[in-house]
N, C-alpha and C positions, 0 to 999 in steps of 0.2 A: 412432222406428225407426232412428236413426242415419243411415245412408247415404241412406235414402229421405225423410228429413225435409226435405231441401233439395237437389234434384237440379240442381246447378250444372254448368257446363261441366267443371270439374275432376272432380266426382263421376261424370259421364257417361264421362269418359276412363278413370277407374279401373274403372268397371263394364265398359266395353268390353274392357279388358285382362283382367279377371277372367273374363269370359265366354269369351274365347279360351283362357285357361289351363284352364278347365273342359272345353272341347271337346278340348283337347290331352290332358288327363288321360284322357278316354274313349278317345282314339286310342291311348294307351299301354297299354291293358289287355292286348293280346297280347304286350307287350314287358317288362312289369314283372319277370317272373321272371329274365330274362337281364340286364335293366338293373340290378337291385339285388343280384344274386348277387355274393358276394365274388370269385369267379373264374368266368368264363363257362363254362357247360357242365357243371360238376361236379354230382353229385347233391346236390340241396338238402335241408337237414334243419333247419328249413325255410329254403330259399334260403341255407343256410350261416350266416345271421345272424338270430337270432330277432327282433331289432328291425326287420329289413328288411321283414317281412310287414306291419308296422303303418304303414310310410311312406306307401303309397298312400292309406290312410284319413285319416291326418293331413294329407297334401297336399290332399286334397279338402275336408276340414273347414275348413282355413285359407282356401281359396278361397271356399267357400260362406258362411262366417261373416263375412267382412270387410265386406260391404255393410250388415250389421245391427249393427255395432259402432261405438262412438264413442270418441274420445280415445285414451288409452293402450291400450285394448283393441284398437282397430283397428290401432295400431302393432304390438302384439304379434302379431296375426294375420298381418299382412303380413310381419313379421320371421320367423315360422315358415315361411311359404312361401318366402321368400328363402333361409333357411337350408337347406332341402331342395334348392332350385335350386343353391345354392352347392356343396353336397356332390356332387350328381349331375352337374351340367353343367360345373363348373369344377375342383373338386379331383380329379375322376376323369378329367380331360381327357387326361392323359399316363400314367394308370395302367391304363385299361381299353381294350380293343380297340374299344369303342364311341365313343371319343374325346369323351366328354361330350356326345354327340349333335350335335357339330359346331356350325355357325353357328346352327341353330335353337335349340339349347340355350344357346348364348352369348347370343343376343338375348332369350330368355326371362329369363335371369338379369339381363341388362342392364336390361330393363323393370322387373322386380321390385325391383332395387336402387334405381333412381331413384325409383320409386313410394314405397319405404320411406323414402328420405332426405327426400323432399318432405313426407311425413306427419310425420316427426320434426320438420322445420322448422316445420310448422304447430302443433306442440304446445309450442314453446318461444319463439314470437315472434308477437305479435298485430299488429305493424306490417307484416308481409309482406316486410320487407327481406331476411331470411335466405332465404326461399323464392325471392325474385328472384335471389339469388346462386346458388342450387342450379339454378334453371332456366337461368341463363347457362352453367353448366358442362355441363349436360345437352345443351343445344343445340349447344355447341361440339363436344362429343364425337360427337354424331350426325352433324354436318356433316363431321367428319374421317373418320368411318366411310364416308360416301358418297364422299368424295374418294378414299380409299384403294381402295374397291371399283372405282371407275371407272378410276383410274390403273393399277391392276394389270391390269385387262382390256386396257387399251391396250398395256401392256408385253408381254403374251403373245400379241398378234396379232389382237385383235378388229377393229382397223381394217384388217387385211390379209386379212379374210375367213376367220378361223380362230377359232371360239368357240362361240357359242350353238347353232349348227346341230347339233353333236354331241349336245347334251342333248335336242333335239326328237326325234331318231331313236333315242335310247338307251332301251330298254324300262324300265330302272330309274328313269329320270328323266322321260321324256316321257309325258304322258297320251295323246297322239295319234300315237305313234311309227309306227303302221301307216300313217297317212296321209303323214307326212313322209318315211318311208324310200323312198318311190317318187318323190320330187322330186329336182330337180337340186341337188346340194350347192353349186354355184357360182352359183345364180340370184340375181336382184335382191333377192328377199325376205330370204333369210338374210344377205346382205351388209348390207342396210339395218338389220336387227334387231341385228346386231353393232355397227354404228356407233352406233345409238341407245342400246344397252345401256351401252356404254363412255362415250361422250361425254355421254349424258344424266345418268349418275351424277356425272361430274365437274362438269357445269354445275349440277346440283342442289346439290352440296356447296358450290360457290362462292356460289350464291345464298343458301344457308342461313347462310353466314358473314357476309353483309352485315348490318350493324347497323341494319336498317330493316325494319318489318313487311311492306311490299309485296314486296321481293325474297324475304324469308323465306317468305312465303305462297306465292309462285310456286314456290320450290324444294320446299316441302312438298307442294304439289299434284303436282309432277313426280314425286316419289318415290312418292306414293300411287298415282297413275294408272299408272305404269310397273309397279309390283309387282302391281297388280290385273290388268293385261294378262298379265304373266308367270304369274300364278296360274291362268290359263285353259289354259296349255300345259305348264307344268313342274311336276313333283311336288316342291314345296318345303314342303308341309305348312303348319304354323302360321307358318313364317318369312315366307312371302309375305304372309299376312294381318296379322301383326305389323307388317311394313314398310308396309302400307297404313294401319294405325292410328297408329303411333308419330309420324308427322309432325304429328298433332294437338297434340303438345306445343308447336308453334309458333303455335297459335291464341292471340291475345291474351287471349281470354276464359278459356282454360284456366288461364293463369298468374294472371290477376287474381282469379278465383274461388278458386284455391288459396291465394292470399294472405289471403283472408278467413276467419279462424278464431278460435275461442275457445280459447286455449292452456291446457294444464295448468299451466304455469308460465311467467312472463315473465322472460327473461334480461335482465341489464343490458347496456348498449351494449358494454362491454368483453368480456363473455362471448359476445355475438353476433358480435363481430369475430373472436374466437378460433374460434367455430364455423364461420365463413365461410372462414377461412384455408385449410383443406384443399382447398376447391373452387378457390380461386385458385391454390394450388400445383399442383393437378391440371392446370389449363389451361396453366400454365407448362411443366410436365413433358411433357405429351402430345406436342408437336411433337418433343421430343428422343427420346422413346420410339419414335415412328414413324420418325424419321430413322435411329435405330440399327438397326431391323429392315430398312429398305430398304438402308442402307449395307452391312450384313452380307450380305444376299442378292445384291444387284446388283453391288456392288463387290468382293464376295468377300473382305472385310477386316473387321477388328474395330477398335473404338475403343481408345484407350489405357486401361489399367487405372488406377484402379478403376472408371472410368465405364462400361465395357462390362458388367461384372458387375452393377453397380448398376442400370443401365437394364433389363437382362434380367430381374433379379429383381423389380423394380417392375412391369414389364409383365406378368409371369406372375402376380403377386399381384393386380393390380387386377381383371381382366386386360385387356390391350390386345393384340389379335391382328392379324396381317396379313390383310386381308380378301381371301381368294383363292377366294371362293365361285363355284362353277360355271364353272371354267376348264378347258381341254382336258385337262390332266393327270388330272383326276378324272372326266371325262365321256366320254372317247373309248374306253371299254371297258365290258364288263359280264361277269357270271359266270353260268354255268349250273351248277346243283348237283344231283348224283345220289347216291342211297344205293346203296352197293355191298356185296353179300354174296356172295362167291365169284364165280360167273359171272353172277349176277343183278344187273341194274342197274335202279333205279327212279328216274325223274326226280322231283325234289322242287321245283325252282325253275327256270323257264325262261320265255322270252317267249311261248310258246304256251299256257302254263297260268297261272302266277303273275301275269304281267303282261298277261293277257288278261281283260277284264271279262266274258267269256262263260263262263269256266270257274271254278267255285267248288267243285272237288272237295275241297280241303283248306282250308276257310275260315279257320281259326285261323292256319295257317302263311301263307296268302295275305295276311291282314290285317297280319301282322308284316312281310312283305317289301314291301308297298305303303306302309309307313310311311317317311317321308323319312329318319328316323334309322337305319333298317336299311340303306338305300342308302348312307348315310354310313359306317356301320360296315363293311360289306363292302368298299367302295371304299378305306377307310382301311387295311385289312389289306393290300391288294394295291398301294397306292401306296408302301408300305414298300420295295418293290423299286426304286422310283425315288428315294425320299428317303434311303434308307440302303443303297445298293448294295453296300457293303463289309461289311454285316452280314447275311448270309443267314440266320443262326440267329435273328435278331430276327424276320424275316418268318415263319419256320417256327413259332416259338413263338406268334406272333399267330394264324396260320392254325389251329394245333391248338386253341387256346383258342376261337376263333370256331366251328370245326367242332363242338366239344363242345356249344356252345349250340344249334346247329342240330339235332344228334342228339338233344338233350333234347326236341325237339318231335315226334320221330317215335315213333309208338305201338309199333312192333316194335323189338326190340334192334338197334342199329346198330353195326356193326363198322368201317365205313369210309365216307368220303364222297369224292366226286370233284368237283373244281372245274374247270370248263372255262373258260378265259380267252378271251373273244371280243373281238377288236380291231375297232373300228368304223373302216372305211377309206373314203376318198373316191376315186372315180375321176372321170373328166372329166364324166360325166353321170349317175352313180348312186352309191348307197351299197352297201357290202358288209359283212356280218358274217362275219369270218374267225376260225375256231377256230385259235389259235396255240400254246396250251399247255394241259396238263392237270396238275393236282396231286391226287394221291391221298393222303388223310389216313387213316392206319391208327390208329384210335382206341384200339385195344387196346395198341399200343406207343407211341403218341404220336409217330409218325414221318411224314414227308412225302416222297413220291416224285414227282419231276417227269418229265413226258413232253413232249418238244419236238415240236410238230406242224408248225411253220414255222421252219426254221433261220435264216431271214433276219430274224425278229422278235426284237427285244431289249427285254424288259420293263423293263430299267433305263434305257432311253433316254427322256428327257423329251419331251413333245409339241413340235411345231414352234413355234419362237419362245419356248419356255418358258425362264425363267431358273433353274429348279429344279436344285439340286445338293445334295450331301450336307452335312448340318449336323452340328455337333459332338454334339448330343444332341436328343431330343424337347423341344419347348418353346423352342427357341433357333434363330436363323438364323445363328449363328456358324459360319463355314466349318470343315469337318473338317480341311482342309488349306489353309493359308494360301499366298497367292502369294509 
């Protein structure tokens, strides 16, 4: 029975990942139409791409079939899943307003890619040496991700009391926002959580880099426990649970059982060396790729050519991203959405209905907006105001495209949508939700009309302590204007 013939630690790890991917597939059901459409919101026929309607079935078939397959068939099944993930989560990252589903999509692709590479290694080397090299690269990559996540949080003010607390009170991110919105923003608990979130990830990354099992296991436990805790409060979807499970790659039993295999073909030592070389090269390149990103953003400068272009292209191809998950620039606001037809306004999405678990008036739309990738999609549209302030047309194009995808979920003909921008503000002892802007999207003309509600609010202004400034293009941190 393939997978179930010998349930080793490696097989259990793979099964856990596949189970999360299946649950993720189920949560995507309300989003598939907009996720796979060629252009968000246009009338689908079907979904503008006939092959797109088959992707969910192929996606699920690959996940379900993998445990029952052996050898090259298992490799082929995982490859199929990875290929779909690559197309949706990576190649569409800079093409779609959904941003490839953000960090959750990135980590799903990350997990599928390493799972595929390890299975390939198992099929061409019975000694387990190649699998050990792949595990070394995987562990190094994951440790760097944690270091980057923590160091960026420190750089944007988490240690100064400005960070996670916005997510807990934000209806689109926090499960218990009703509870936290009545608490003191500057209390001991939010300050402690910010320090633990930032410093904990840095510490975990350092421990994971130590070439000894005990520190690595301590770092892995720290990552798993921290994301389990976060999953109870923050709507991160499968990202939180993936981050609970992925440190399992550091368990010695997982690698040792992955090394035990009956390969389809045994490569010679020379060919094994050549097969391992890309993983060694990756570990050498990764620090340079990360340095380039941080140098571009924080120093507001670029490397000499051709190094700058080379490192950016390599980082986008792999991909290697700057880990900016859940920082104030993306969690200090939310949107209320209404359907507007003449003088009639109908609320579609707001904190009293969509983000309240007591109201299930429009369940399909509600399930879509309760999905973490929908939060990422709508936030990514409006952070364009901060990330590309000199390109208002880019923001308007994104907003029109996104609005069309929302209108497609409405049963009656929809001529216009209103997006009300709510700024989440701290006072000395309480939180405030302040409507500061309204954007009316005329769907018949494809135009956006802006209404200013608070003249003192600047949507282009980065969050307090944020290093965000305009980049040359999406997918790059190269400054648009050099010093």
